[in-house]
PDBQT receptor file of N, H, CA, C and O in Angstrom, charges set to zero:
ATOM      1  N   MET A   1      82.274 105.482  82.525  1.00  0.00    +0.000 N 
ATOM      2  CA  MET A   1      82.162 105.398  83.735  1.00  0.00    +0.000 C 
ATOM      3  C   MET A   1      81.486 104.875  85.026  1.00  0.00    +0.000 C 
ATOM      4  O   MET A   1      80.272 104.934  85.219  1.00  0.00    +0.000 OA
ATOM      5  N   PHE A   2      82.315 104.400  85.819  1.00  0.00    +0.000 N 
ATOM      6  H   PHE A   2      83.301 104.352  85.662  1.00  0.00    +0.000 HD
ATOM      7  CA  PHE A   2      80.999 103.626  86.361  1.00  0.00    +0.000 C 
ATOM      8  C   PHE A   2      81.725 103.286  88.633  1.00  0.00    +0.000 C 
ATOM      9  O   PHE A   2      82.406 102.359  89.071  1.00  0.00    +0.000 OA
ATOM     10  N   THR A   3      81.055 104.653  89.472  1.00  0.00    +0.000 N 
ATOM     11  H   THR A   3      80.501 105.406  89.116  1.00  0.00    +0.000 HD
ATOM     12  CA  THR A   3      81.811 104.161  90.222  1.00  0.00    +0.000 C 
ATOM     13  C   THR A   3      81.385 103.180  91.342  1.00  0.00    +0.000 C 
ATOM     14  O   THR A   3      80.437 103.560  92.029  1.00  0.00    +0.000 OA
ATOM     15  N   VAL A   4      81.927 101.999  91.630  1.00  0.00    +0.000 N 
ATOM     16  H   VAL A   4      82.697 101.690  91.072  1.00  0.00    +0.000 HD
ATOM     17  CA  VAL A   4      81.280 100.720  92.451  1.00  0.00    +0.000 C 
ATOM     18  C   VAL A   4      81.955 100.344  93.838  1.00  0.00    +0.000 C 
ATOM     19  O   VAL A   4      82.558 101.325  94.274  1.00  0.00    +0.000 OA
ATOM     20  N   CYS A   5      81.999  99.818  94.234  1.00  0.00    +0.000 N 
ATOM     21  H   CYS A   5      81.510  99.021  93.881  1.00  0.00    +0.000 HD
ATOM     22  CA  CYS A   5      82.417  99.713  95.635  1.00  0.00    +0.000 C 
ATOM     23  C   CYS A   5      82.805  97.786  95.046  1.00  0.00    +0.000 C 
ATOM     24  O   CYS A   5      82.579  97.285  93.945  1.00  0.00    +0.000 OA
ATOM     25  N   LYS A   6      83.396  97.179  96.218  1.00  0.00    +0.000 N 
ATOM     26  H   LYS A   6      83.579  97.585  97.113  1.00  0.00    +0.000 HD
ATOM     27  CA  LYS A   6      84.086  95.817  95.692  1.00  0.00    +0.000 C 
ATOM     28  C   LYS A   6      83.025  94.866  95.265  1.00  0.00    +0.000 C 
ATOM     29  O   LYS A   6      83.311  93.960  94.483  1.00  0.00    +0.000 OA
ATOM     30  N   GLU A   7      82.066  94.981  95.632  1.00  0.00    +0.000 N 
ATOM     31  H   GLU A   7      81.833  95.718  96.267  1.00  0.00    +0.000 HD
ATOM     32  CA  GLU A   7      81.037  94.025  96.075  1.00  0.00    +0.000 C 
ATOM     33  C   GLU A   7      80.447  94.115  93.868  1.00  0.00    +0.000 C 
ATOM     34  O   GLU A   7      80.016  93.121  93.284  1.00  0.00    +0.000 OA
ATOM     35  N   HIS A   8      80.571  95.055  93.401  1.00  0.00    +0.000 N 
ATOM     36  H   HIS A   8      80.921  95.863  93.875  1.00  0.00    +0.000 HD
ATOM     37  CA  HIS A   8      79.906  95.192  92.162  1.00  0.00    +0.000 C 
ATOM     38  C   HIS A   8      80.441  95.689  91.396  1.00  0.00    +0.000 C 
ATOM     39  O   HIS A   8      79.977  96.240  90.398  1.00  0.00    +0.000 OA
ATOM     40  N   LEU A   9      81.934  95.550  91.843  1.00  0.00    +0.000 N 
ATOM     41  H   LEU A   9      82.311  95.103  92.654  1.00  0.00    +0.000 HD
ATOM     42  CA  LEU A   9      82.779  95.723  90.786  1.00  0.00    +0.000 C 
ATOM     43  C   LEU A   9      83.373  94.919  88.963  1.00  0.00    +0.000 C 
ATOM     44  O   LEU A   9      83.799  95.376  87.902  1.00  0.00    +0.000 OA
ATOM     45  N   GLU A  10      82.896  92.898  89.790  1.00  0.00    +0.000 N 
ATOM     46  H   GLU A  10      82.550  92.526  90.651  1.00  0.00    +0.000 HD
ATOM     47  CA  GLU A  10      82.546  92.901  88.451  1.00  0.00    +0.000 C 
ATOM     48  C   GLU A  10      81.534  92.978  87.900  1.00  0.00    +0.000 C 
ATOM     49  O   GLU A  10      81.627  92.561  86.745  1.00  0.00    +0.000 OA
ATOM     50  N   ILE A  11      80.140  93.472  88.283  1.00  0.00    +0.000 N 
ATOM     51  H   ILE A  11      80.065  93.810  89.221  1.00  0.00    +0.000 HD
ATOM     52  CA  ILE A  11      79.739  93.842  87.582  1.00  0.00    +0.000 C 
ATOM     53  C   ILE A  11      79.507  95.132  86.841  1.00  0.00    +0.000 C 
ATOM     54  O   ILE A  11      78.495  95.323  86.167  1.00  0.00    +0.000 OA
ATOM     55  N   ALA A  12      80.669  96.187  87.015  1.00  0.00    +0.000 N 
ATOM     56  H   ALA A  12      81.491  96.032  87.563  1.00  0.00    +0.000 HD
ATOM     57  CA  ALA A  12      81.121  97.729  86.203  1.00  0.00    +0.000 C 
ATOM     58  C   ALA A  12      81.621  96.680  85.165  1.00  0.00    +0.000 C 
ATOM     59  O   ALA A  12      80.962  96.627  84.127  1.00  0.00    +0.000 OA
ATOM     60  N   ILE A  13      82.642  95.871  85.279  1.00  0.00    +0.000 N 
ATOM     61  H   ILE A  13      83.178  95.915  86.122  1.00  0.00    +0.000 HD
ATOM     62  CA  ILE A  13      83.429  95.341  84.384  1.00  0.00    +0.000 C 
ATOM     63  C   ILE A  13      82.902  94.691  83.268  1.00  0.00    +0.000 C 
ATOM     64  O   ILE A  13      83.412  94.489  82.167  1.00  0.00    +0.000 OA
ATOM     65  N   ASP A  14      81.536  94.320  83.822  1.00  0.00    +0.000 N 
ATOM     66  H   ASP A  14      81.121  94.485  84.717  1.00  0.00    +0.000 HD
ATOM     67  CA  ASP A  14      81.092  92.957  82.212  1.00  0.00    +0.000 C 
ATOM     68  C   ASP A  14      80.020  94.075  81.256  1.00  0.00    +0.000 C 
ATOM     69  O   ASP A  14      79.639  93.962  80.091  1.00  0.00    +0.000 OA
ATOM     70  N   GLN A  15      79.650  95.485  82.587  1.00  0.00    +0.000 N 
ATOM     71  H   GLN A  15      79.959  95.578  83.534  1.00  0.00    +0.000 HD
ATOM     72  CA  GLN A  15      78.812  96.808  82.029  1.00  0.00    +0.000 C 
ATOM     73  C   GLN A  15      79.666  97.266  80.677  1.00  0.00    +0.000 C 
ATOM     74  O   GLN A  15      79.295  97.375  79.508  1.00  0.00    +0.000 OA
ATOM     75  N   PHE A  16      80.773  97.458  81.215  1.00  0.00    +0.000 N 
ATOM     76  H   PHE A  16      81.074  97.370  82.164  1.00  0.00    +0.000 HD
ATOM     77  CA  PHE A  16      81.899  98.249  80.141  1.00  0.00    +0.000 C 
ATOM     78  C   PHE A  16      81.728  97.892  79.853  1.00  0.00    +0.000 C 
ATOM     79  O   PHE A  16      80.856  98.143  79.022  1.00  0.00    +0.000 OA
ATOM     80  N   VAL A  17      82.440  96.177  80.065  1.00  0.00    +0.000 N 
ATOM     81  H   VAL A  17      83.149  95.974  80.741  1.00  0.00    +0.000 HD
ATOM     82  CA  VAL A  17      82.993  95.740  78.652  1.00  0.00    +0.000 C 
ATOM     83  C   VAL A  17      81.941  95.296  77.074  1.00  0.00    +0.000 C 
ATOM     84  O   VAL A  17      82.305  94.848  75.987  1.00  0.00    +0.000 OA
ATOM     85  N   ASP A  18      80.493  95.687  77.622  1.00  0.00    +0.000 N 
ATOM     86  H   ASP A  18      80.197  96.050  78.506  1.00  0.00    +0.000 HD
ATOM     87  CA  ASP A  18      79.529  95.221  76.948  1.00  0.00    +0.000 C 
ATOM     88  C   ASP A  18      79.208  96.389  76.021  1.00  0.00    +0.000 C 
ATOM     89  O   ASP A  18      79.120  96.220  74.805  1.00  0.00    +0.000 OA
ATOM     90  N   GLU A  19      79.007  97.765  76.696  1.00  0.00    +0.000 N 
ATOM     91  H   GLU A  19      79.079  97.902  77.684  1.00  0.00    +0.000 HD
ATOM     92  CA  GLU A  19      79.106  98.910  76.220  1.00  0.00    +0.000 C 
ATOM     93  C   GLU A  19      80.006  99.390  75.748  1.00  0.00    +0.000 C 
ATOM     94  O   GLU A  19      79.569  99.866  74.700  1.00  0.00    +0.000 OA
ATOM     95  N   TYR A  20      81.714  99.743  75.857  1.00  0.00    +0.000 N 
ATOM     96  H   TYR A  20      82.069  99.357  76.709  1.00  0.00    +0.000 HD
ATOM     97  CA  TYR A  20      83.013  99.698  75.274  1.00  0.00    +0.000 C 
ATOM     98  C   TYR A  20      83.710  98.405  73.810  1.00  0.00    +0.000 C 
ATOM     99  O   TYR A  20      84.414  98.658  72.832  1.00  0.00    +0.000 OA
ATOM    100  N   GLU A  21      83.283  97.462  74.147  1.00  0.00    +0.000 N 
ATOM    101  H   GLU A  21      82.711  97.256  74.940  1.00  0.00    +0.000 HD
ATOM    102  CA  GLU A  21      84.007  96.310  73.945  1.00  0.00    +0.000 C 
ATOM    103  C   GLU A  21      85.728  96.426  74.117  1.00  0.00    +0.000 C 
ATOM    104  O   GLU A  21      86.561  96.367  73.212  1.00  0.00    +0.000 OA
ATOM    105  N   ASP A  22      85.888  96.552  75.125  1.00  0.00    +0.000 N 
ATOM    106  H   ASP A  22      85.212  96.600  75.860  1.00  0.00    +0.000 HD
ATOM    107  CA  ASP A  22      87.366  96.265  75.260  1.00  0.00    +0.000 C 
ATOM    108  C   ASP A  22      87.325  96.559  76.718  1.00  0.00    +0.000 C 
ATOM    109  O   ASP A  22      86.399  97.131  77.293  1.00  0.00    +0.000 OA
ATOM    110  N   ALA A  23      88.449  96.102  77.273  1.00  0.00    +0.000 N 
ATOM    111  H   ALA A  23      89.202  95.638  76.806  1.00  0.00    +0.000 HD
ATOM    112  CA  ALA A  23      88.667  96.253  79.256  1.00  0.00    +0.000 C 
ATOM    113  C   ALA A  23      89.136  97.912  79.969  1.00  0.00    +0.000 C 
ATOM    114  O   ALA A  23      89.782  98.790  79.397  1.00  0.00    +0.000 OA
ATOM    115  N   PRO A  24      88.751  97.931  80.913  1.00  0.00    +0.000 N 
ATOM    116  CA  PRO A  24      87.847  99.189  81.611  1.00  0.00    +0.000 C 
ATOM    117  C   PRO A  24      89.726  99.041  82.598  1.00  0.00    +0.000 C 
ATOM    118  O   PRO A  24      90.279  97.960  82.799  1.00  0.00    +0.000 OA
ATOM    119  N   ASP A  25      90.167 100.094  82.924  1.00  0.00    +0.000 N 
ATOM    120  H   ASP A  25      89.717 100.972  82.761  1.00  0.00    +0.000 HD
ATOM    121  CA  ASP A  25      91.329 101.406  83.243  1.00  0.00    +0.000 C 
ATOM    122  C   ASP A  25      90.095 100.989  84.250  1.00  0.00    +0.000 C 
ATOM    123  O   ASP A  25      88.922 101.306  84.056  1.00  0.00    +0.000 OA
ATOM    124  N   ILE A  26      90.786  99.899  85.826  1.00  0.00    +0.000 N 
ATOM    125  H   ILE A  26      91.739  99.641  85.984  1.00  0.00    +0.000 HD
ATOM    126  CA  ILE A  26      90.378 100.802  87.598  1.00  0.00    +0.000 C 
ATOM    127  C   ILE A  26      90.879 100.868  87.939  1.00  0.00    +0.000 C 
ATOM    128  O   ILE A  26      91.954 100.315  87.708  1.00  0.00    +0.000 OA
ATOM    129  N   VAL A  27      90.524 101.986  89.309  1.00  0.00    +0.000 N 
ATOM    130  H   VAL A  27      89.651 102.436  89.497  1.00  0.00    +0.000 HD
ATOM    131  CA  VAL A  27      91.267 103.581  89.321  1.00  0.00    +0.000 C 
ATOM    132  C   VAL A  27      90.684 102.479  91.308  1.00  0.00    +0.000 C 
ATOM    133  O   VAL A  27      89.717 101.788  91.628  1.00  0.00    +0.000 OA
ATOM    134  N   ASP A  28      92.067 102.989  92.097  1.00  0.00    +0.000 N 
ATOM    135  H   ASP A  28      92.853 103.550  91.837  1.00  0.00    +0.000 HD
ATOM    136  CA  ASP A  28      91.346 102.518  93.583  1.00  0.00    +0.000 C 
ATOM    137  C   ASP A  28      90.923 104.028  93.591  1.00  0.00    +0.000 C 
ATOM    138  O   ASP A  28      91.339 104.995  92.953  1.00  0.00    +0.000 OA
ATOM    139  N   LEU A  29      89.978 103.888  94.510  1.00  0.00    +0.000 N 
ATOM    140  H   LEU A  29      89.640 103.102  95.028  1.00  0.00    +0.000 HD
ATOM    141  CA  LEU A  29      89.312 105.761  94.955  1.00  0.00    +0.000 C 
ATOM    142  C   LEU A  29      89.990 106.104  96.091  1.00  0.00    +0.000 C 
ATOM    143  O   LEU A  29      89.797 107.176  96.664  1.00  0.00    +0.000 OA
ATOM    144  N   ASP A  30      91.138 104.884  96.640  1.00  0.00    +0.000 N 
ATOM    145  H   ASP A  30      91.295 104.013  96.175  1.00  0.00    +0.000 HD
ATOM    146  CA  ASP A  30      91.417 104.735  98.108  1.00  0.00    +0.000 C 
ATOM    147  C   ASP A  30      93.416 105.299  97.434  1.00  0.00    +0.000 C 
ATOM    148  O   ASP A  30      94.319 105.086  98.244  1.00  0.00    +0.000 OA
ATOM    149  N   LYS A  31      93.509 105.453  97.100  1.00  0.00    +0.000 N 
ATOM    150  H   LYS A  31      92.776 105.626  96.442  1.00  0.00    +0.000 HD
ATOM    151  CA  LYS A  31      94.573 105.437  96.450  1.00  0.00    +0.000 C 
ATOM    152  C   LYS A  31      94.958 106.698  95.218  1.00  0.00    +0.000 C 
ATOM    153  O   LYS A  31      96.087 107.119  94.966  1.00  0.00    +0.000 OA
ATOM    154  N   VAL A  32      94.140 106.967  94.809  1.00  0.00    +0.000 N 
ATOM    155  H   VAL A  32      93.223 106.625  95.013  1.00  0.00    +0.000 HD
ATOM    156  CA  VAL A  32      94.031 108.193  93.545  1.00  0.00    +0.000 C 
ATOM    157  C   VAL A  32      93.142 109.109  94.154  1.00  0.00    +0.000 C 
ATOM    158  O   VAL A  32      92.384 108.736  95.049  1.00  0.00    +0.000 OA
ATOM    159  N   SER A  33      93.176 110.612  93.630  1.00  0.00    +0.000 N 
ATOM    160  H   SER A  33      93.792 110.916  92.903  1.00  0.00    +0.000 HD
ATOM    161  CA  SER A  33      92.505 111.855  93.915  1.00  0.00    +0.000 C 
ATOM    162  C   SER A  33      92.547 112.554  92.526  1.00  0.00    +0.000 C 
ATOM    163  O   SER A  33      93.363 112.728  91.621  1.00  0.00    +0.000 OA
ATOM    164  N   PHE A  34      91.433 112.825  92.775  1.00  0.00    +0.000 N 
ATOM    165  H   PHE A  34      90.770 112.684  93.510  1.00  0.00    +0.000 HD
ATOM    166  CA  PHE A  34      91.473 114.130  91.662  1.00  0.00    +0.000 C 
ATOM    167  C   PHE A  34      90.988 115.639  91.884  1.00  0.00    +0.000 C 
ATOM    168  O   PHE A  34      90.195 116.032  92.739  1.00  0.00    +0.000 OA
ATOM    169  N   ALA A  35      91.650 116.385  90.915  1.00  0.00    +0.000 N 
ATOM    170  H   ALA A  35      92.295 116.066  90.221  1.00  0.00    +0.000 HD
ATOM    171  CA  ALA A  35      91.668 117.731  91.212  1.00  0.00    +0.000 C 
ATOM    172  C   ALA A  35      90.496 118.372  90.992  1.00  0.00    +0.000 C 
ATOM    173  O   ALA A  35      90.249 119.174  91.893  1.00  0.00    +0.000 OA
ATOM    174  N   LYS A  36      89.429 118.309  89.870  1.00  0.00    +0.000 N 
ATOM    175  H   LYS A  36      89.630 117.658  89.138  1.00  0.00    +0.000 HD
ATOM    176  CA  LYS A  36      88.310 118.145  89.841  1.00  0.00    +0.000 C 
ATOM    177  C   LYS A  36      87.469 118.016  89.614  1.00  0.00    +0.000 C 
ATOM    178  O   LYS A  36      86.750 118.722  88.907  1.00  0.00    +0.000 OA
ATOM    179  N   TRP A  37      87.095 116.412  90.486  1.00  0.00    +0.000 N 
ATOM    180  H   TRP A  37      87.679 115.838  91.061  1.00  0.00    +0.000 HD
ATOM    181  CA  TRP A  37      86.432 115.188  90.085  1.00  0.00    +0.000 C 
ATOM    182  C   TRP A  37      86.344 114.969  92.279  1.00  0.00    +0.000 C 
ATOM    183  O   TRP A  37      87.274 114.797  93.067  1.00  0.00    +0.000 OA
ATOM    184  N   GLU A  38      85.205 115.057  92.475  1.00  0.00    +0.000 N 
ATOM    185  H   GLU A  38      84.449 115.196  91.835  1.00  0.00    +0.000 HD
ATOM    186  CA  GLU A  38      85.054 114.175  93.512  1.00  0.00    +0.000 C 
ATOM    187  C   GLU A  38      84.299 113.344  93.115  1.00  0.00    +0.000 C 
ATOM    188  O   GLU A  38      83.574 113.540  92.139  1.00  0.00    +0.000 OA
ATOM    189  N   PRO A  39      84.330 111.533  94.232  1.00  0.00    +0.000 N 
ATOM    190  CA  PRO A  39      83.825 110.684  93.499  1.00  0.00    +0.000 C 
ATOM    191  C   PRO A  39      82.154 110.854  94.000  1.00  0.00    +0.000 C 
ATOM    192  O   PRO A  39      81.764 111.885  94.548  1.00  0.00    +0.000 OA
ATOM    193  N   PRO A  40      81.451 109.939  93.781  1.00  0.00    +0.000 N 
ATOM    194  CA  PRO A  40      80.205 110.297  94.883  1.00  0.00    +0.000 C 
ATOM    195  C   PRO A  40      79.768 109.498  95.539  1.00  0.00    +0.000 C 
ATOM    196  O   PRO A  40      80.172 108.360  95.302  1.00  0.00    +0.000 OA
ATOM    197  N   VAL A  41      78.795 109.663  96.615  1.00  0.00    +0.000 N 
ATOM    198  H   VAL A  41      78.467 110.587  96.808  1.00  0.00    +0.000 HD
ATOM    199  CA  VAL A  41      78.288 109.591  97.502  1.00  0.00    +0.000 C 
ATOM    200  C   VAL A  41      78.417 108.388  97.879  1.00  0.00    +0.000 C 
ATOM    201  O   VAL A  41      79.073 107.817  98.750  1.00  0.00    +0.000 OA
ATOM    202  N   HIS A  42      77.901 108.173  97.320  1.00  0.00    +0.000 N 
ATOM    203  H   HIS A  42      77.368 108.637  96.613  1.00  0.00    +0.000 HD
ATOM    204  CA  HIS A  42      76.967 106.021  97.107  1.00  0.00    +0.000 C 
ATOM    205  C   HIS A  42      78.002 104.856  95.856  1.00  0.00    +0.000 C 
ATOM    206  O   HIS A  42      78.964 105.135  95.140  1.00  0.00    +0.000 OA
ATOM    207  N   CYS A  43      77.499 103.986  95.992  1.00  0.00    +0.000 N 
ATOM    208  H   CYS A  43      76.718 103.760  96.574  1.00  0.00    +0.000 HD
ATOM    209  CA  CYS A  43      77.604 102.620  94.266  1.00  0.00    +0.000 C 
ATOM    210  C   CYS A  43      77.414 103.535  93.472  1.00  0.00    +0.000 C 
ATOM    211  O   CYS A  43      77.277 104.755  93.554  1.00  0.00    +0.000 OA
ATOM    212  N   GLU A  44      77.424 102.639  92.525  1.00  0.00    +0.000 N 
ATOM    213  H   GLU A  44      77.535 101.647  92.458  1.00  0.00    +0.000 HD
ATOM    214  CA  GLU A  44      75.792 102.898  91.787  1.00  0.00    +0.000 C 
ATOM    215  C   GLU A  44      74.760 101.963  90.945  1.00  0.00    +0.000 C 
ATOM    216  O   GLU A  44      73.999 101.827  89.987  1.00  0.00    +0.000 OA
ATOM    217  N   HIS A  45      75.700 101.158  92.718  1.00  0.00    +0.000 N 
ATOM    218  H   HIS A  45      76.318 101.269  93.496  1.00  0.00    +0.000 HD
ATOM    219  CA  HIS A  45      74.367  99.854  92.531  1.00  0.00    +0.000 C 
ATOM    220  C   HIS A  45      73.779  99.908  94.793  1.00  0.00    +0.000 C 
ATOM    221  O   HIS A  45      72.654  99.474  95.038  1.00  0.00    +0.000 OA
ATOM    222  N   CYS A  46      74.065 100.080  95.196  1.00  0.00    +0.000 N 
ATOM    223  H   CYS A  46      74.979 100.432  94.997  1.00  0.00    +0.000 HD
ATOM    224  CA  CYS A  46      73.895 100.243  96.539  1.00  0.00    +0.000 C 
ATOM    225  C   CYS A  46      73.963 101.386  97.466  1.00  0.00    +0.000 C 
ATOM    226  O   CYS A  46      73.554 102.465  97.036  1.00  0.00    +0.000 OA
ATOM    227  N   GLN A  47      74.326 101.335  98.432  1.00  0.00    +0.000 N 
ATOM    228  H   GLN A  47      74.659 100.459  98.781  1.00  0.00    +0.000 HD
ATOM    229  CA  GLN A  47      74.374 102.828  98.589  1.00  0.00    +0.000 C 
ATOM    230  C   GLN A  47      75.505 102.145 100.103  1.00  0.00    +0.000 C 
ATOM    231  O   GLN A  47      75.292 102.246 101.312  1.00  0.00    +0.000 OA
ATOM    232  N   VAL A  48      76.361 101.658  99.563  1.00  0.00    +0.000 N 
ATOM    233  H   VAL A  48      76.534 101.576  98.581  1.00  0.00    +0.000 HD
ATOM    234  CA  VAL A  48      77.828 102.261 100.331  1.00  0.00    +0.000 C 
ATOM    235  C   VAL A  48      79.312 102.419  99.445  1.00  0.00    +0.000 C 
ATOM    236  O   VAL A  48      79.622 102.254  98.265  1.00  0.00    +0.000 OA
ATOM    237  N   LYS A  49      79.840 102.719 100.350  1.00  0.00    +0.000 N 
ATOM    238  H   LYS A  49      79.588 102.853 101.309  1.00  0.00    +0.000 HD
ATOM    239  CA  LYS A  49      80.557 103.897  99.549  1.00  0.00    +0.000 C 
ATOM    240  C   LYS A  49      81.596 103.634  98.549  1.00  0.00    +0.000 C 
ATOM    241  O   LYS A  49      82.598 103.308  99.186  1.00  0.00    +0.000 OA
ATOM    242  N   PRO A  50      81.820 103.619  97.415  1.00  0.00    +0.000 N 
ATOM    243  CA  PRO A  50      82.329 103.585  96.311  1.00  0.00    +0.000 C 
ATOM    244  C   PRO A  50      84.399 103.591  96.853  1.00  0.00    +0.000 C 
ATOM    245  O   PRO A  50      85.173 104.392  97.378  1.00  0.00    +0.000 OA
ATOM    246  N   GLU A  51      84.474 101.956  96.210  1.00  0.00    +0.000 N 
ATOM    247  H   GLU A  51      83.845 101.306  95.784  1.00  0.00    +0.000 HD
ATOM    248  CA  GLU A  51      85.989 101.875  96.180  1.00  0.00    +0.000 C 
ATOM    249  C   GLU A  51      86.476 102.021  95.034  1.00  0.00    +0.000 C 
ATOM    250  O   GLU A  51      87.454 102.743  95.222  1.00  0.00    +0.000 OA
ATOM    251  N   TYR A  52      86.406 101.780  93.923  1.00  0.00    +0.000 N 
ATOM    252  H   TYR A  52      85.611 101.193  93.770  1.00  0.00    +0.000 HD
ATOM    253  CA  TYR A  52      86.511 101.316  92.484  1.00  0.00    +0.000 C 
ATOM    254  C   TYR A  52      85.820 102.068  91.777  1.00  0.00    +0.000 C 
ATOM    255  O   TYR A  52      84.604 102.249  91.705  1.00  0.00    +0.000 OA
ATOM    256  N   LEU A  53      87.174 102.742  90.960  1.00  0.00    +0.000 N 
ATOM    257  H   LEU A  53      88.161 102.595  91.019  1.00  0.00    +0.000 HD
ATOM    258  CA  LEU A  53      86.534 103.471  89.670  1.00  0.00    +0.000 C 
ATOM    259  C   LEU A  53      86.467 103.078  88.241  1.00  0.00    +0.000 C 
ATOM    260  O   LEU A  53      87.196 103.904  87.692  1.00  0.00    +0.000 OA
ATOM    261  N   VAL A  54      85.989 102.260  87.306  1.00  0.00    +0.000 N 
ATOM    262  H   VAL A  54      85.396 101.589  87.752  1.00  0.00    +0.000 HD
ATOM    263  CA  VAL A  54      86.022 101.322  85.627  1.00  0.00    +0.000 C 
ATOM    264  C   VAL A  54      85.717 103.016  84.912  1.00  0.00    +0.000 C 
ATOM    265  O   VAL A  54      84.780 103.805  85.040  1.00  0.00    +0.000 OA
ATOM    266  N   VAL A  55      86.563 103.045  84.404  1.00  0.00    +0.000 N 
ATOM    267  H   VAL A  55      87.323 102.404  84.300  1.00  0.00    +0.000 HD
ATOM    268  CA  VAL A  55      86.856 103.936  82.827  1.00  0.00    +0.000 C 
ATOM    269  C   VAL A  55      87.607 103.346  81.409  1.00  0.00    +0.000 C 
ATOM    270  O   VAL A  55      87.728 104.075  80.425  1.00  0.00    +0.000 OA
TER     271      VAL A  55
């Protein structure tokens, strides 16, 4: 699972495919919320607010 900004979305997709050898689901964090999970404050690759969850 990766939480990333728009700029790093392609990198996260590539990492997911390399690790799991399958296409990920991409969740827009502005449109979805989870009852028992809060997204990190920063993208995994920079200091920008994450926009996507790659699972």
